[in-house]
Steps between C-alpha positions, in 0.01 A plus 500: 500500500648763730819523292293537184286770661811682624644487147181649358505782755868569437445499124214747541731729697774475235256577217356786705849643543564462129182690412578770758853533365386518140216749536594705806880496509533472120758225557395137516736272695692266269462201729125514562369324189729197531442484876122497450533227238724294727257533791208405277674180389567413863152564638317336210700179530477488879124557483470222240673259736275603788199460270557126486467472877218753531326349194435833332643380170269479200301181467175384349281307743198409288638157407640438846167570675323237289725220625433276797713586808755219459561581135510872578770437761710298253459774238618765748800287596586458130466873441733580789748242373493675161547837670800355688650392166457856371673620817788266417520654152521849654762381746726336242468746214496800733831386649636452149387851403674647805819321404483624141453868588718518812764710320251749350461823693192721528670829407282740699526288816849354468388153609495166323200425279486166682358683802183568300449129435569358847128482583435259211671193652399611850138507387547162333621354831209661685252364246642150543488530878147644506372245246633215712329661799171518311538136390552401864186690599299318230637161606419576865139582401453139393614361837 
């Protein structure tokens, strides 16, 4: 969460500099737009991974609340298992995407396009880890 928040703050500063450069200095920095986009990709993905642990992801509880506690626990375990599978998809296909674009360069920054996509498999790994943690919490509730 702290890395995501730091990315959001840094992106706000970059966009602020871009606006200042454009309207006050009459010369917008060439790197600011791509830097802001890169930071946004990073903080959104990192926050999504943290959302699995913090449980601030979107869910509908109306059906879940109508179940008896044992069934509700099994449903939550199944949901976290499904979320872990989605994390595996992000991990595998994110790594593949990085590999495919590793030779492409972001012109205004002079760095590999792969750098923009590193948070995808990292977030996938975090989602898997956090989902397993949530499953362990649910299993421990039964004991």
